[in-house]
DOKEFI-672773 format. One record per residue (C-alpha): z, y, x. Coordinates in steps of 0.2 Angstrom, whole numbers. Layout:
N
rec pz = Z py = Y px = X
...
***
This chain:
673
rec pz = 616 py = -265 px = 10
rec pz = 629 py = -260 px = -4
rec pz = 641 py = -249 px = 1
rec pz = 658 py = -246 px = -9
rec pz = 671 py = -233 px = -4
rec pz = 684 py = -230 px = -11
rec pz = 679 py = -234 px = -26
rec pz = 690 py = -230 px = -42
rec pz = 685 py = -236 px = -60
rec pz = 696 py = -234 px = -76
rec pz = 689 py = -240 px = -94
rec pz = 698 py = -236 px = -109
rec pz = 711 py = -227 px = -100
rec pz = 717 py = -240 px = -89
rec pz = 713 py = -241 px = -72
rec pz = 703 py = -258 px = -67
rec pz = 703 py = -255 px = -47
rec pz = 705 py = -242 px = -35
rec pz = 704 py = -237 px = -17
rec pz = 688 py = -252 px = -16
rec pz = 678 py = -252 px = 0
rec pz = 666 py = -265 px = 6
rec pz = 650 py = -268 px = 11
rec pz = 637 py = -283 px = 5
rec pz = 621 py = -285 px = 14
rec pz = 604 py = -297 px = 11
rec pz = 605 py = -312 px = 11
rec pz = 624 py = -315 px = 6
rec pz = 630 py = -327 px = -7
rec pz = 648 py = -317 px = -15
rec pz = 655 py = -326 px = -26
rec pz = 668 py = -314 px = -40
rec pz = 681 py = -319 px = -43
rec pz = 699 py = -314 px = -54
rec pz = 708 py = -317 px = -68
rec pz = 701 py = -313 px = -84
rec pz = 703 py = -293 px = -90
rec pz = 703 py = -288 px = -71
rec pz = 686 py = -281 px = -69
rec pz = 673 py = -292 px = -63
rec pz = 661 py = -288 px = -79
rec pz = 666 py = -269 px = -75
rec pz = 658 py = -271 px = -59
rec pz = 640 py = -278 px = -62
rec pz = 639 py = -265 px = -77
rec pz = 645 py = -252 px = -63
rec pz = 631 py = -260 px = -50
rec pz = 616 py = -259 px = -66
rec pz = 622 py = -242 px = -70
rec pz = 620 py = -236 px = -52
rec pz = 604 py = -244 px = -50
rec pz = 598 py = -238 px = -68
rec pz = 597 py = -252 px = -78
rec pz = 610 py = -260 px = -89
rec pz = 616 py = -257 px = -108
rec pz = 634 py = -249 px = -102
rec pz = 637 py = -234 px = -92
rec pz = 652 py = -235 px = -83
rec pz = 656 py = -220 px = -71
rec pz = 666 py = -216 px = -55
rec pz = 682 py = -211 px = -56
rec pz = 682 py = -208 px = -38
rec pz = 674 py = -215 px = -23
rec pz = 656 py = -216 px = -21
rec pz = 644 py = -233 px = -22
rec pz = 628 py = -232 px = -12
rec pz = 611 py = -245 px = -15
rec pz = 594 py = -245 px = -7
rec pz = 583 py = -236 px = -19
rec pz = 570 py = -248 px = -17
rec pz = 579 py = -261 px = -23
rec pz = 576 py = -272 px = -40
rec pz = 590 py = -280 px = -51
rec pz = 591 py = -294 px = -60
rec pz = 605 py = -299 px = -72
rec pz = 608 py = -314 px = -83
rec pz = 613 py = -306 px = -101
rec pz = 625 py = -319 px = -110
rec pz = 612 py = -319 px = -126
rec pz = 594 py = -322 px = -130
rec pz = 591 py = -315 px = -147
rec pz = 578 py = -326 px = -157
rec pz = 560 py = -323 px = -153
rec pz = 543 py = -332 px = -157
rec pz = 537 py = -331 px = -140
rec pz = 535 py = -347 px = -130
rec pz = 547 py = -352 px = -118
rec pz = 534 py = -352 px = -105
rec pz = 528 py = -334 px = -107
rec pz = 547 py = -329 px = -109
rec pz = 553 py = -335 px = -92
rec pz = 535 py = -328 px = -84
rec pz = 541 py = -312 px = -90
rec pz = 559 py = -314 px = -78
rec pz = 543 py = -309 px = -64
rec pz = 539 py = -290 px = -72
rec pz = 524 py = -285 px = -58
rec pz = 516 py = -300 px = -61
rec pz = 518 py = -299 px = -80
rec pz = 512 py = -283 px = -81
rec pz = 496 py = -287 px = -69
rec pz = 491 py = -302 px = -78
rec pz = 491 py = -293 px = -95
rec pz = 480 py = -280 px = -88
rec pz = 468 py = -294 px = -80
rec pz = 468 py = -301 px = -97
rec pz = 463 py = -286 px = -107
rec pz = 451 py = -275 px = -95
rec pz = 445 py = -263 px = -111
rec pz = 457 py = -248 px = -103
rec pz = 454 py = -253 px = -86
rec pz = 445 py = -243 px = -72
rec pz = 431 py = -252 px = -60
rec pz = 440 py = -247 px = -46
rec pz = 457 py = -251 px = -56
rec pz = 452 py = -269 px = -58
rec pz = 446 py = -271 px = -38
rec pz = 466 py = -266 px = -34
rec pz = 473 py = -275 px = -48
rec pz = 464 py = -291 px = -42
rec pz = 471 py = -286 px = -24
rec pz = 490 py = -284 px = -30
rec pz = 487 py = -299 px = -39
rec pz = 482 py = -309 px = -22
rec pz = 497 py = -300 px = -14
rec pz = 509 py = -305 px = -25
rec pz = 505 py = -324 px = -24
rec pz = 502 py = -324 px = -43
rec pz = 490 py = -337 px = -47
rec pz = 504 py = -350 px = -41
rec pz = 518 py = -340 px = -52
rec pz = 516 py = -353 px = -68
rec pz = 516 py = -365 px = -58
rec pz = 534 py = -359 px = -49
rec pz = 540 py = -354 px = -68
rec pz = 536 py = -373 px = -73
rec pz = 545 py = -380 px = -56
rec pz = 560 py = -369 px = -61
rec pz = 560 py = -374 px = -82
rec pz = 559 py = -394 px = -75
rec pz = 576 py = -389 px = -61
rec pz = 583 py = -383 px = -77
rec pz = 579 py = -397 px = -88
rec pz = 564 py = -393 px = -96
rec pz = 552 py = -404 px = -99
rec pz = 533 py = -399 px = -102
rec pz = 532 py = -404 px = -121
rec pz = 546 py = -389 px = -123
rec pz = 535 py = -374 px = -113
rec pz = 524 py = -371 px = -129
rec pz = 538 py = -371 px = -141
rec pz = 546 py = -353 px = -147
rec pz = 561 py = -347 px = -140
rec pz = 569 py = -346 px = -158
rec pz = 568 py = -362 px = -157
rec pz = 579 py = -368 px = -145
rec pz = 599 py = -369 px = -148
rec pz = 611 py = -357 px = -139
rec pz = 614 py = -367 px = -126
rec pz = 596 py = -371 px = -123
rec pz = 593 py = -351 px = -125
rec pz = 604 py = -348 px = -111
rec pz = 594 py = -361 px = -100
rec pz = 579 py = -350 px = -102
rec pz = 589 py = -332 px = -100
rec pz = 594 py = -341 px = -82
rec pz = 577 py = -345 px = -79
rec pz = 569 py = -331 px = -82
rec pz = 582 py = -322 px = -72
rec pz = 576 py = -333 px = -56
rec pz = 559 py = -329 px = -60
rec pz = 563 py = -310 px = -53
rec pz = 555 py = -301 px = -38
rec pz = 573 py = -296 px = -35
rec pz = 583 py = -289 px = -20
rec pz = 599 py = -290 px = -30
rec pz = 602 py = -306 px = -42
rec pz = 619 py = -304 px = -53
rec pz = 622 py = -320 px = -63
rec pz = 638 py = -320 px = -74
rec pz = 643 py = -339 px = -77
rec pz = 626 py = -347 px = -75
rec pz = 634 py = -366 px = -74
rec pz = 640 py = -363 px = -92
rec pz = 629 py = -372 px = -101
rec pz = 621 py = -383 px = -86
rec pz = 623 py = -402 px = -86
rec pz = 628 py = -409 px = -67
rec pz = 609 py = -413 px = -63
rec pz = 604 py = -393 px = -67
rec pz = 619 py = -386 px = -57
rec pz = 613 py = -396 px = -40
rec pz = 595 py = -389 px = -43
rec pz = 603 py = -371 px = -45
rec pz = 612 py = -375 px = -30
rec pz = 598 py = -376 px = -20
rec pz = 587 py = -361 px = -26
rec pz = 603 py = -350 px = -24
rec pz = 606 py = -356 px = -6
rec pz = 586 py = -354 px = -3
rec pz = 586 py = -336 px = -11
rec pz = 583 py = -322 px = 3
rec pz = 590 py = -310 px = -7
rec pz = 608 py = -304 px = -11
rec pz = 615 py = -315 px = -26
rec pz = 635 py = -310 px = -34
rec pz = 642 py = -323 px = -46
rec pz = 654 py = -325 px = -57
rec pz = 657 py = -344 px = -59
rec pz = 673 py = -354 px = -63
rec pz = 666 py = -368 px = -56
rec pz = 674 py = -370 px = -40
rec pz = 662 py = -385 px = -31
rec pz = 646 py = -375 px = -38
rec pz = 656 py = -359 px = -28
rec pz = 659 py = -368 px = -12
rec pz = 641 py = -375 px = -12
rec pz = 633 py = -358 px = -12
rec pz = 644 py = -343 px = -8
rec pz = 648 py = -338 px = 11
rec pz = 658 py = -323 px = 4
rec pz = 672 py = -320 px = -11
rec pz = 676 py = -302 px = -18
rec pz = 693 py = -306 px = -27
rec pz = 700 py = -294 px = -39
rec pz = 718 py = -294 px = -42
rec pz = 731 py = -278 px = -44
rec pz = 719 py = -265 px = -46
rec pz = 712 py = -270 px = -29
rec pz = 695 py = -277 px = -22
rec pz = 696 py = -289 px = -6
rec pz = 681 py = -294 px = 0
rec pz = 685 py = -313 px = 9
rec pz = 674 py = -320 px = 23
rec pz = 671 py = -341 px = 19
rec pz = 667 py = -352 px = 3
rec pz = 680 py = -354 px = -11
rec pz = 690 py = -364 px = -4
rec pz = 691 py = -355 px = 12
rec pz = 698 py = -342 px = 1
rec pz = 711 py = -348 px = -6
rec pz = 718 py = -354 px = 12
rec pz = 714 py = -338 px = 17
rec pz = 724 py = -329 px = 1
rec pz = 738 py = -341 px = 0
rec pz = 744 py = -336 px = 20
rec pz = 742 py = -317 px = 14
rec pz = 751 py = -319 px = -1
rec pz = 765 py = -329 px = 12
rec pz = 762 py = -313 px = 24
rec pz = 766 py = -299 px = 8
rec pz = 780 py = -308 px = 1
rec pz = 789 py = -309 px = 18
rec pz = 785 py = -287 px = 18
rec pz = 791 py = -288 px = 3
rec pz = 808 py = -297 px = 6
rec pz = 808 py = -286 px = 22
rec pz = 805 py = -271 px = 12
rec pz = 820 py = -275 px = -1
rec pz = 831 py = -277 px = 12
rec pz = 828 py = -262 px = 21
rec pz = 828 py = -252 px = 3
rec pz = 845 py = -262 px = 1
rec pz = 852 py = -253 px = 18
rec pz = 845 py = -237 px = 15
rec pz = 854 py = -236 px = -3
rec pz = 870 py = -240 px = 4
rec pz = 869 py = -227 px = 17
rec pz = 863 py = -213 px = 3
rec pz = 876 py = -219 px = -9
rec pz = 891 py = -218 px = 5
rec pz = 886 py = -204 px = 15
rec pz = 877 py = -193 px = 4
rec pz = 893 py = -182 px = -2
rec pz = 899 py = -181 px = 17
rec pz = 893 py = -165 px = 24
rec pz = 893 py = -172 px = 41
rec pz = 882 py = -186 px = 34
rec pz = 871 py = -175 px = 21
rec pz = 859 py = -172 px = 33
rec pz = 855 py = -191 px = 38
rec pz = 856 py = -196 px = 20
rec pz = 842 py = -183 px = 14
rec pz = 832 py = -190 px = 28
rec pz = 836 py = -207 px = 21
rec pz = 831 py = -201 px = 3
rec pz = 812 py = -195 px = 10
rec pz = 811 py = -211 px = 20
rec pz = 814 py = -221 px = 3
rec pz = 800 py = -209 px = -7
rec pz = 789 py = -212 px = 8
rec pz = 787 py = -232 px = 7
rec pz = 772 py = -239 px = -2
rec pz = 778 py = -249 px = -19
rec pz = 774 py = -268 px = -15
rec pz = 774 py = -283 px = -27
rec pz = 783 py = -300 px = -24
rec pz = 769 py = -313 px = -23
rec pz = 774 py = -325 px = -36
rec pz = 763 py = -341 px = -43
rec pz = 752 py = -331 px = -55
rec pz = 743 py = -346 px = -65
rec pz = 751 py = -343 px = -85
rec pz = 747 py = -361 px = -89
rec pz = 757 py = -373 px = -89
rec pz = 755 py = -387 px = -101
rec pz = 757 py = -404 px = -99
rec pz = 752 py = -421 px = -112
rec pz = 765 py = -430 px = -120
rec pz = 767 py = -450 px = -117
rec pz = 759 py = -459 px = -131
rec pz = 769 py = -467 px = -142
rec pz = 762 py = -484 px = -144
rec pz = 749 py = -493 px = -132
rec pz = 738 py = -508 px = -135
rec pz = 723 py = -514 px = -123
rec pz = 710 py = -515 px = -125
rec pz = 710 py = -498 px = -138
rec pz = 692 py = -495 px = -138
rec pz = 680 py = -509 px = -134
rec pz = 660 py = -510 px = -137
rec pz = 650 py = -527 px = -135
rec pz = 635 py = -530 px = -135
rec pz = 629 py = -515 px = -141
rec pz = 612 py = -506 px = -144
rec pz = 615 py = -490 px = -148
rec pz = 603 py = -474 px = -156
rec pz = 598 py = -466 px = -168
rec pz = 586 py = -469 px = -183
rec pz = 585 py = -489 px = -178
rec pz = 578 py = -483 px = -161
rec pz = 591 py = -489 px = -149
rec pz = 594 py = -477 px = -134
rec pz = 607 py = -488 px = -125
rec pz = 605 py = -508 px = -124
rec pz = 619 py = -520 px = -122
rec pz = 631 py = -508 px = -120
rec pz = 647 py = -516 px = -113
rec pz = 662 py = -504 px = -113
rec pz = 680 py = -508 px = -113
rec pz = 694 py = -495 px = -114
rec pz = 710 py = -502 px = -107
rec pz = 728 py = -488 px = -106
rec pz = 724 py = -488 px = -87
rec pz = 704 py = -482 px = -90
rec pz = 700 py = -465 px = -81
rec pz = 680 py = -466 px = -84
rec pz = 669 py = -454 px = -77
rec pz = 651 py = -453 px = -85
rec pz = 636 py = -447 px = -77
rec pz = 619 py = -446 px = -81
rec pz = 604 py = -436 px = -82
rec pz = 601 py = -424 px = -98
rec pz = 595 py = -436 px = -112
rec pz = 599 py = -450 px = -102
rec pz = 616 py = -455 px = -116
rec pz = 630 py = -448 px = -111
rec pz = 634 py = -440 px = -128
rec pz = 626 py = -453 px = -138
rec pz = 638 py = -466 px = -130
rec pz = 654 py = -453 px = -132
rec pz = 650 py = -454 px = -152
rec pz = 648 py = -473 px = -149
rec pz = 666 py = -474 px = -142
rec pz = 673 py = -461 px = -154
rec pz = 665 py = -469 px = -170
rec pz = 653 py = -454 px = -174
rec pz = 639 py = -466 px = -171
rec pz = 637 py = -484 px = -177
rec pz = 629 py = -496 px = -166
rec pz = 614 py = -506 px = -170
rec pz = 617 py = -520 px = -165
rec pz = 633 py = -529 px = -157
rec pz = 652 py = -524 px = -161
rec pz = 662 py = -511 px = -160
rec pz = 681 py = -514 px = -161
rec pz = 699 py = -502 px = -158
rec pz = 716 py = -505 px = -160
rec pz = 727 py = -503 px = -173
rec pz = 737 py = -491 px = -162
rec pz = 722 py = -479 px = -155
rec pz = 727 py = -461 px = -155
rec pz = 712 py = -452 px = -151
rec pz = 710 py = -435 px = -144
rec pz = 691 py = -431 px = -145
rec pz = 687 py = -414 px = -135
rec pz = 669 py = -405 px = -138
rec pz = 659 py = -391 px = -142
rec pz = 658 py = -396 px = -163
rec pz = 678 py = -397 px = -162
rec pz = 680 py = -381 px = -156
rec pz = 667 py = -371 px = -169
rec pz = 675 py = -382 px = -183
rec pz = 691 py = -371 px = -181
rec pz = 696 py = -364 px = -196
rec pz = 692 py = -347 px = -192
rec pz = 703 py = -337 px = -204
rec pz = 719 py = -346 px = -196
rec pz = 731 py = -340 px = -183
rec pz = 735 py = -353 px = -168
rec pz = 752 py = -356 px = -175
rec pz = 747 py = -357 px = -193
rec pz = 737 py = -371 px = -184
rec pz = 750 py = -380 px = -174
rec pz = 764 py = -379 px = -190
rec pz = 750 py = -389 px = -201
rec pz = 752 py = -403 px = -189
rec pz = 770 py = -399 px = -182
rec pz = 778 py = -402 px = -199
rec pz = 797 py = -393 px = -199
rec pz = 797 py = -390 px = -181
rec pz = 803 py = -373 px = -176
rec pz = 794 py = -357 px = -175
rec pz = 803 py = -354 px = -158
rec pz = 798 py = -372 px = -152
rec pz = 779 py = -368 px = -157
rec pz = 777 py = -353 px = -149
rec pz = 785 py = -361 px = -133
rec pz = 772 py = -372 px = -133
rec pz = 759 py = -359 px = -137
rec pz = 765 py = -350 px = -123
rec pz = 760 py = -364 px = -109
rec pz = 743 py = -362 px = -115
rec pz = 743 py = -343 px = -113
rec pz = 745 py = -338 px = -131
rec pz = 759 py = -327 px = -131
rec pz = 762 py = -311 px = -140
rec pz = 750 py = -305 px = -152
rec pz = 738 py = -318 px = -149
rec pz = 746 py = -332 px = -157
rec pz = 746 py = -322 px = -175
rec pz = 727 py = -317 px = -170
rec pz = 713 py = -328 px = -180
rec pz = 705 py = -339 px = -171
rec pz = 687 py = -330 px = -176
rec pz = 693 py = -315 px = -166
rec pz = 695 py = -327 px = -152
rec pz = 683 py = -328 px = -136
rec pz = 675 py = -346 px = -130
rec pz = 689 py = -350 px = -119
rec pz = 702 py = -343 px = -130
rec pz = 695 py = -357 px = -142
rec pz = 691 py = -370 px = -129
rec pz = 711 py = -368 px = -125
rec pz = 718 py = -368 px = -145
rec pz = 706 py = -385 px = -145
rec pz = 714 py = -392 px = -131
rec pz = 731 py = -388 px = -136
rec pz = 730 py = -394 px = -153
rec pz = 725 py = -409 px = -147
rec pz = 739 py = -412 px = -134
rec pz = 753 py = -409 px = -148
rec pz = 747 py = -424 px = -157
rec pz = 750 py = -434 px = -142
rec pz = 733 py = -446 px = -139
rec pz = 731 py = -461 px = -132
rec pz = 714 py = -460 px = -128
rec pz = 708 py = -443 px = -121
rec pz = 688 py = -442 px = -125
rec pz = 685 py = -427 px = -118
rec pz = 666 py = -420 px = -118
rec pz = 662 py = -406 px = -107
rec pz = 681 py = -398 px = -109
rec pz = 678 py = -386 px = -96
rec pz = 663 py = -375 px = -103
rec pz = 672 py = -357 px = -105
rec pz = 688 py = -360 px = -95
rec pz = 693 py = -349 px = -79
rec pz = 699 py = -356 px = -64
rec pz = 717 py = -357 px = -68
rec pz = 716 py = -366 px = -86
rec pz = 704 py = -378 px = -76
rec pz = 717 py = -381 px = -62
rec pz = 730 py = -384 px = -77
rec pz = 718 py = -396 px = -84
rec pz = 718 py = -405 px = -69
rec pz = 736 py = -406 px = -66
rec pz = 740 py = -411 px = -84
rec pz = 723 py = -425 px = -83
rec pz = 731 py = -433 px = -67
rec pz = 750 py = -433 px = -75
rec pz = 742 py = -441 px = -93
rec pz = 749 py = -459 px = -96
rec pz = 735 py = -465 px = -107
rec pz = 717 py = -468 px = -105
rec pz = 704 py = -454 px = -100
rec pz = 684 py = -454 px = -104
rec pz = 675 py = -439 px = -96
rec pz = 660 py = -431 px = -97
rec pz = 661 py = -415 px = -88
rec pz = 647 py = -403 px = -75
rec pz = 664 py = -399 px = -65
rec pz = 663 py = -411 px = -50
rec pz = 683 py = -404 px = -46
rec pz = 687 py = -411 px = -62
rec pz = 679 py = -428 px = -60
rec pz = 685 py = -430 px = -42
rec pz = 701 py = -427 px = -45
rec pz = 704 py = -437 px = -62
rec pz = 691 py = -451 px = -64
rec pz = 696 py = -466 px = -54
rec pz = 677 py = -474 px = -59
rec pz = 660 py = -468 px = -62
rec pz = 648 py = -476 px = -72
rec pz = 629 py = -468 px = -74
rec pz = 621 py = -469 px = -90
rec pz = 602 py = -471 px = -85
rec pz = 585 py = -483 px = -91
rec pz = 594 py = -485 px = -108
rec pz = 606 py = -495 px = -99
rec pz = 626 py = -492 px = -92
rec pz = 629 py = -496 px = -74
rec pz = 645 py = -494 px = -64
rec pz = 642 py = -484 px = -50
rec pz = 647 py = -487 px = -33
rec pz = 650 py = -471 px = -25
rec pz = 658 py = -452 px = -27
rec pz = 652 py = -438 px = -35
rec pz = 642 py = -431 px = -19
rec pz = 634 py = -450 px = -20
rec pz = 627 py = -443 px = -36
rec pz = 618 py = -427 px = -31
rec pz = 610 py = -436 px = -17
rec pz = 605 py = -451 px = -31
rec pz = 600 py = -434 px = -42
rec pz = 589 py = -429 px = -27
rec pz = 580 py = -444 px = -22
rec pz = 578 py = -448 px = -43
rec pz = 568 py = -432 px = -43
rec pz = 558 py = -437 px = -27
rec pz = 553 py = -451 px = -38
rec pz = 547 py = -441 px = -52
rec pz = 536 py = -429 px = -43
rec pz = 527 py = -445 px = -33
rec pz = 524 py = -459 px = -46
rec pz = 513 py = -467 px = -39
rec pz = 520 py = -468 px = -24
rec pz = 538 py = -474 px = -30
rec pz = 536 py = -485 px = -45
rec pz = 535 py = -499 px = -33
rec pz = 549 py = -498 px = -23
rec pz = 563 py = -510 px = -26
rec pz = 580 py = -503 px = -35
rec pz = 597 py = -498 px = -24
rec pz = 613 py = -505 px = -26
rec pz = 620 py = -491 px = -35
rec pz = 603 py = -493 px = -46
rec pz = 605 py = -511 px = -51
rec pz = 624 py = -514 px = -51
rec pz = 626 py = -517 px = -68
rec pz = 642 py = -511 px = -78
rec pz = 657 py = -522 px = -77
rec pz = 672 py = -517 px = -88
rec pz = 688 py = -517 px = -79
rec pz = 696 py = -533 px = -92
rec pz = 680 py = -543 px = -90
rec pz = 685 py = -561 px = -85
rec pz = 678 py = -569 px = -69
rec pz = 664 py = -578 px = -78
rec pz = 654 py = -565 px = -85
rec pz = 656 py = -555 px = -70
rec pz = 647 py = -571 px = -63
rec pz = 633 py = -572 px = -76
rec pz = 630 py = -551 px = -76
rec pz = 629 py = -552 px = -58
rec pz = 616 py = -565 px = -59
rec pz = 609 py = -557 px = -70
rec pz = 606 py = -542 px = -60
rec pz = 594 py = -538 px = -46
rec pz = 600 py = -539 px = -29
rec pz = 599 py = -527 px = -14
rec pz = 587 py = -539 px = -4
rec pz = 584 py = -552 px = -18
rec pz = 571 py = -550 px = -32
rec pz = 576 py = -555 px = -49
rec pz = 572 py = -572 px = -54
rec pz = 557 py = -568 px = -68
rec pz = 561 py = -571 px = -83
rec pz = 541 py = -573 px = -90
rec pz = 527 py = -585 px = -82
rec pz = 517 py = -579 px = -70
rec pz = 502 py = -580 px = -84
rec pz = 512 py = -569 px = -96
rec pz = 516 py = -559 px = -82
rec pz = 496 py = -558 px = -78
rec pz = 492 py = -551 px = -97
rec pz = 509 py = -540 px = -96
rec pz = 502 py = -533 px = -82
rec pz = 485 py = -531 px = -90
rec pz = 489 py = -523 px = -106
rec pz = 501 py = -511 px = -96
rec pz = 484 py = -507 px = -87
rec pz = 473 py = -503 px = -101
rec pz = 487 py = -496 px = -110
rec pz = 489 py = -483 px = -96
rec pz = 471 py = -482 px = -92
rec pz = 465 py = -465 px = -102
rec pz = 479 py = -456 px = -94
rec pz = 475 py = -463 px = -76
rec pz = 457 py = -457 px = -79
rec pz = 464 py = -440 px = -83
rec pz = 474 py = -440 px = -67
rec pz = 457 py = -445 px = -58
rec pz = 445 py = -431 px = -65
rec pz = 458 py = -418 px = -63
rec pz = 461 py = -420 px = -46
rec pz = 441 py = -422 px = -42
rec pz = 440 py = -402 px = -52
rec pz = 454 py = -397 px = -42
rec pz = 444 py = -401 px = -26
rec pz = 428 py = -397 px = -35
rec pz = 439 py = -378 px = -38
rec pz = 446 py = -378 px = -18
rec pz = 428 py = -380 px = -12
rec pz = 421 py = -366 px = -24
rec pz = 436 py = -355 px = -21
rec pz = 434 py = -358 px = 0
rec pz = 414 py = -354 px = -3
rec pz = 421 py = -336 px = -13
rec pz = 432 py = -331 px = 2
rec pz = 420 py = -334 px = 15
rec pz = 407 py = -321 px = 4
rec pz = 422 py = -308 px = 0
rec pz = 424 py = -307 px = 19
rec pz = 411 py = -300 px = 23
rec pz = 413 py = -280 px = 26
rec pz = 398 py = -273 px = 19
rec pz = 405 py = -278 px = 1
rec pz = 417 py = -266 px = 3
rec pz = 405 py = -253 px = 5
rec pz = 403 py = -241 px = -12
rec pz = 383 py = -247 px = -15
rec pz = 390 py = -263 px = -17
rec pz = 406 py = -259 px = -29
rec pz = 396 py = -270 px = -43
rec pz = 394 py = -286 px = -31
rec pz = 411 py = -283 px = -26
rec pz = 418 py = -285 px = -45
rec pz = 408 py = -300 px = -50
rec pz = 415 py = -310 px = -36
rec pz = 433 py = -303 px = -38
rec pz = 431 py = -309 px = -56
rec pz = 423 py = -323 px = -52
rec pz = 439 py = -325 px = -39
rec pz = 450 py = -323 px = -53
rec pz = 441 py = -334 px = -66
rec pz = 444 py = -349 px = -53
rec pz = 460 py = -346 px = -48
rec pz = 468 py = -348 px = -67
rec pz = 455 py = -362 px = -69
rec pz = 463 py = -371 px = -53
rec pz = 480 py = -365 px = -61
rec pz = 478 py = -373 px = -78
rec pz = 472 py = -388 px = -69
rec pz = 487 py = -389 px = -58
rec pz = 498 py = -389 px = -75
rec pz = 489 py = -400 px = -83
rec pz = 489 py = -414 px = -66
rec pz = 509 py = -411 px = -70
rec pz = 508 py = -416 px = -87
rec pz = 498 py = -430 px = -84
rec pz = 507 py = -438 px = -71
rec pz = 526 py = -434 px = -78
rec pz = 515 py = -444 px = -96
rec pz = 510 py = -458 px = -84
rec pz = 529 py = -460 px = -77
rec pz = 536 py = -461 px = -92
rec pz = 525 py = -474 px = -100
rec pz = 528 py = -483 px = -83
rec pz = 545 py = -481 px = -86
rec pz = 547 py = -487 px = -106
rec pz = 535 py = -503 px = -99
rec pz = 549 py = -509 px = -89
***
């Protein structure tokens, strides 16, 4: 276990925490929380220092930290440099033990005969032949497809490199895993997969996260850093909030009681200190006051208090897409989109990575023209659009108040400073160039500039990336009070659940109304993954009600609803065919002809795997012969071990080939539907 005993740490002359004492055991899933600057990253750095790794050394001011010497740690770093190494190799390098043994087995020139046998035994003990498959599964869970495995790391964007870094961390055979904001660059389906992975991990996990739903789903303990103290709570984040509030109320009562006692003692000392008959008692009261521990009043500690202004003008609809095909280079990604944004729209967009959510967003805000159909906006439209690009194009040399003044005209500095203070830009930060800001500060500043302009439609594409829990809470409350329309894409389930009235699914090139809540979407994703893992068994299944229900906007008239409903497949009744039986037979024949090569490849690969399995079984029977391990039979043993290694590598390669072929077949069949 990890044990802290009366630990105190100072950095840059500032005390971060003192008197920290707690124990963490194997199997614990721990959320590390606290305001920015309280020392969460320092705690990670301290653990890494004690385990002999990490770039930043942290020394103890006092106390003791004990960690088992045999433990290995995996830490998710926040930066990934450019590299020509392939993505799959980069992920595999996270399993250092496998990577070293595999490198030695692939270069036997400097390895003795005795060492070869040991290496084979070690490789078998760590189940090394299945490690590449494990890496592929982790990459798939985090949103990578098989065609990206051999791409160089330097070819990925910053967000996708962070996913690779997370995958590399998850590959480690660690006893302790430190994850710093692992969900920041993930979409919702990748987050749900990661939750499952963490819950199955047998070691100790400590995670820093500002995603409340993620913490609730994964952790059973909370380490909270506050006022130079570290407190260990049992339970998930929701339970921690309840328990902390109870403690805060108790501490407030204790503070008020202490203040009353101090006032009484002060009054006694003031009145009787000069009287000889009471001097001894007065001195006793003075010493009692000096011994009293200082308690702090517990006040609301959220520094954010902004709200959205009431829009000046409104009309309906504000944005309208009608029978629109949307895509790039004349290739539609979304078909027949009918979307209407009215003043009361509260729409959350769901969908797998790459399904087209951001494409739809770009069409709604006018960044991407429609290929067919119509796109119309109201003359009264005043758009507030937030995405990563808006953060990146902030004037790097300008300060928050300079950027706000460009929008505010003759508004007084006092009012501008008060407004920026509601986003926690105070003191010197108001006059600091934005190029010196963190990602969270840039996101807050972008939101502040949007709020000031009084939009009547908010289109928010992942607005909570880089925001801490307090700012997310403030944003949620502000959006709940916003009197305009909201269209939201977010991996923050708490935000979606608390802000959106309607959910729509972007999937297979269409927009569908999702008849369920955000937890139902998690079940839908799980079912989709199951289908992807067994495409031949699932391609003929009927669509569920949630999958088949076509998008219907709230402003669509009854005749449109009727027509759309009649064209959509029913839960109990198949959709009427638009082709004759003869045409359907011809189409099916063409599809079978088109997919025949890939089906033959799957069949041949499965046969090859069966043959290799049989050879491996026969080899294992030979290796079970104890005579082989005598010194006189060493050369025979090495021949068999080398043959086993070659076959196991072939088995792994064929498994990878089969997975790729089945994925390709599924995509071909999906495109043909």
